[in-house]
C-alpha positions in Angstrom: 0.0 0.0 0.0 1.4 3.4 -1.0 1.5 6.7 0.9 3.6 5.5 3.8 6.5 7.7 5.0 9.8 6.1 4.1 12.2 8.0 6.2 12.7 7.3 9.9 12.7 3.9 11.6 13.2 0.8 9.4 13.0 -3.0 9.9 16.5 -4.5 9.8 15.7 -8.1 10.8 12.7 -10.5 11.0 12.1 -13.9 12.6 9.0 -16.0 12.9 7.7 -15.8 16.5 4.6 -18.0 15.9 3.3 -20.0 12.9 -0.1 -21.5 13.3 -3.5 -20.7 11.7 -2.0 -17.2 11.5 1.6 -16.1 11.7 3.3 -13.6 14.0 6.7 -12.1 12.9 9.1 -10.5 15.3 10.8 -7.5 13.7 13.9 -5.8 14.8 13.6 -2.0 14.1 16.4 0.5 13.9 15.6 4.1 14.8 18.7 6.2 14.6 21.1 4.7 17.2 18.3 2.8 18.9 17.1 -0.7 18.2 13.9 -2.4 19.5 11.6 -5.3 18.6 7.9 -5.5 17.7 5.6 -8.4 17.0 3.4 -8.0 13.9 0.3 -10.1 13.2 0.7 -11.4 9.6 -2.8 -12.7 8.6 -2.6 -11.5 4.9 -4.7 -9.0 3.2 -8.5 -9.0 3.1 -11.5 -7.8 1.1 -14.9 -6.5 2.3 -18.0 -5.2 0.7 -21.2 -3.4 1.7 -23.9 -5.2 -0.3 -27.0 -3.6 -1.7 -29.9 -5.8 -3.1 -31.2 -3.7 -5.9 -34.5 -5.7 -6.1 -35.6 -5.3 -2.5 -33.6 -2.0 -1.9 -32.2 -3.4 1.3 -28.6 -3.7 2.5 -27.3 -7.1 3.3 -25.0 -7.8 6.3 -23.8 -11.0 7.9 -24.1 -12.2 11.5 -21.5 -14.6 12.8 -19.5 -15.6 15.9 -16.1 -13.8 16.2 -13.6 -15.2 18.6 -11.9 -11.8 19.1 -15.1 -10.5 20.8 -16.3 -13.9 22.1 -19.7 -13.1 20.7 -21.9 -12.8 17.6 -21.8 -9.5 15.7 -23.3 -8.0 12.6 -20.8 -6.8 9.9 -20.4 -6.4 6.2 -19.3 -9.4 4.1 -15.5 -10.0 4.2 -12.8 -12.6 3.7 -9.1 -13.2 3.6 -7.2 -13.1 0.3 -5.7 -16.6 0.8 -5.7 -17.9 -2.7 -2.5 -17.1 -4.6 -2.9 -14.9 -7.6 -6.6 -14.2 -6.9 -7.5 -10.5 -7.4 -9.5 -8.6 -4.7 -12.6 -8.4 -6.9 -12.6 -12.1 -7.6 -12.1 -12.9 -3.9 -15.0 -10.7 -2.9 -17.3 -12.2 -5.5 -16.5 -15.6 -4.1 -17.1 -14.4 -0.5 -20.5 -12.9 -1.4 -21.6 -16.2 -2.9 -20.2 -18.4 -0.1 -21.6 -16.3 2.7 -24.8 -14.7 1.2 -25.6 -17.0 -1.7 -25.8 -14.1 -4.2 -24.2 -13.5 -7.6 -22.5 -10.1 -7.8 -23.9 -7.8 -10.5 -21.7 -4.7 -10.0 -18.9 -3.6 -7.7 -17.2 -0.3 -7.1 -13.9 0.0 -5.2 -14.2 2.5 -2.4 -10.7 2.5 -0.8 -8.0 0.4 0.8 -6.9 0.9 4.4 -4.8 -0.7 7.2 -6.9 -2.4 9.8 -4.6 -2.0 12.8 -1.2 -0.8 11.6 0.4 -0.7 15.0 0.2 -4.5 15.3 -0.9 -6.0 11.9 0.2 -5.7 8.3 -3.3 -6.5 7.0 -4.7 -4.2 4.3 -8.4 -4.3 3.6 -9.8 -3.5 0.1 -13.3 -2.1 0.5 -16.0 -2.3 -2.2 -19.6 -1.2 -2.8 -21.5 -4.3 -4.2 -24.8 -4.7 -5.9 -26.7 -8.0 -6.1 -30.1 -9.1 -7.4 -30.1 -12.8 -7.9 -29.6 -15.5 -5.3 -27.8 -18.6 -6.7 -27.0 -20.5 -3.5 -27.7 -21.1 0.1 -24.9 -19.0 1.6 -23.9 -19.6 5.2 -20.2 -19.8 4.6 -17.8 -22.7 4.4 -15.8 -24.9 6.7 -16.6 -24.0 10.3 -18.5 -20.8 9.4 -22.1 -20.5 10.5 -23.3 -17.3 8.9 -26.7 -15.7 8.8 -27.7 -13.0 6.3 -29.3 -9.9 7.9 -31.4 -7.5 5.7 -31.3 -3.9 6.7 -33.9 -1.3 5.6 -31.6 1.7 5.7 -28.3 3.0 7.0 -27.4 5.7 9.5 -24.5 8.1 8.7 -22.8 7.2 12.0 -22.6 3.5 11.5 -26.1 2.6 12.7 -28.5 0.1 11.0 -32.2 0.5 11.0 -35.1 -2.0 10.5 -38.6 -0.7 9.8 -40.9 -3.3 11.3 -40.4 -6.7 12.9 -43.5 -8.7 11.7 -42.5 -11.7 13.9 -42.6 -9.4 17.0 -46.2 -8.1 16.7 -45.1 -5.4 14.3 -42.9 -3.6 16.8 -40.0 -1.4 15.8 -36.6 -3.1 16.1 -34.1 -1.0 18.0 -31.3 0.4 15.8 -28.1 -1.6 15.8 -24.9 0.3 16.4 -22.0 -1.3 14.4 -18.9 -2.1 16.5 -16.8 -3.4 13.6 -14.4 -0.9 12.0 -14.6 -1.9 8.3 -18.4 -1.9 8.5 -18.5 1.5 10.1 -16.2 2.9 7.4 -18.3 1.3 4.7 -21.6 2.7 6.0 -20.1 6.2 6.5 -18.7 6.3 3.0 -22.0 5.1 1.4 -24.1 7.5 3.5 -21.8 10.5 2.9 -22.0 9.9 -0.9 -25.8 9.6 -0.7 -26.1 12.9 1.3 -23.7 14.7 -1.1 -25.7 13.4 -4.0 -29.0 14.5 -2.5 -27.5 18.0 -1.9 -26.3 18.2 -5.5 -29.8 17.3 -6.7 -31.4 20.0 -4.6 -29.0 22.6 -5.8 -29.5 21.6 -9.4 -33.3 21.7 -9.1 -33.1 25.1 -7.3 -30.8 26.5 -10.1 -33.2 25.2 -12.8 -36.2 26.9 -11.1 -34.4 30.2 -11.0 -33.8 30.2 -14.8 
């Protein structure tokens, strides 16, 4: 990933501290006359996508158990780029089908970002994804147990809203506040673009009325 500052401290030596399901490297860093070590979590890069069903006009999220939180959480679809030579777009299309059961119609790259640069080398490639046709069951692979969550509309601060819960006597479902960084980033980008688009439409209409 570009745009990192190249001057200053640099890695002068690396050894593997742990090699299991993931890997941890121990780096020796030189900063002027000073040397120190840091462990870096090497889990590879990842992809993620905020998915919009253009038929139902709902956003699709996934709910699954996450060992880092020791609980179930709602987040956007995501996965590791662990197939050699596979491009980010191809990886995300596969993840959308595996986890949600949908075929991808359209995708737009939003941005790349480091997930936790103080302790991990992982870079996540984030996309906006449109789907309309379900071609599989979804649910994930291997040990995954994923449920698809349909969201009526998004909040600009990373909040998800459902209109009515018909299985709960038609009561409003409380908004869900996202606690996952990539999902918050995705929702904020999509909502910011929507708000800016609405503002541009209003200004254009106002200008046309003044002519």
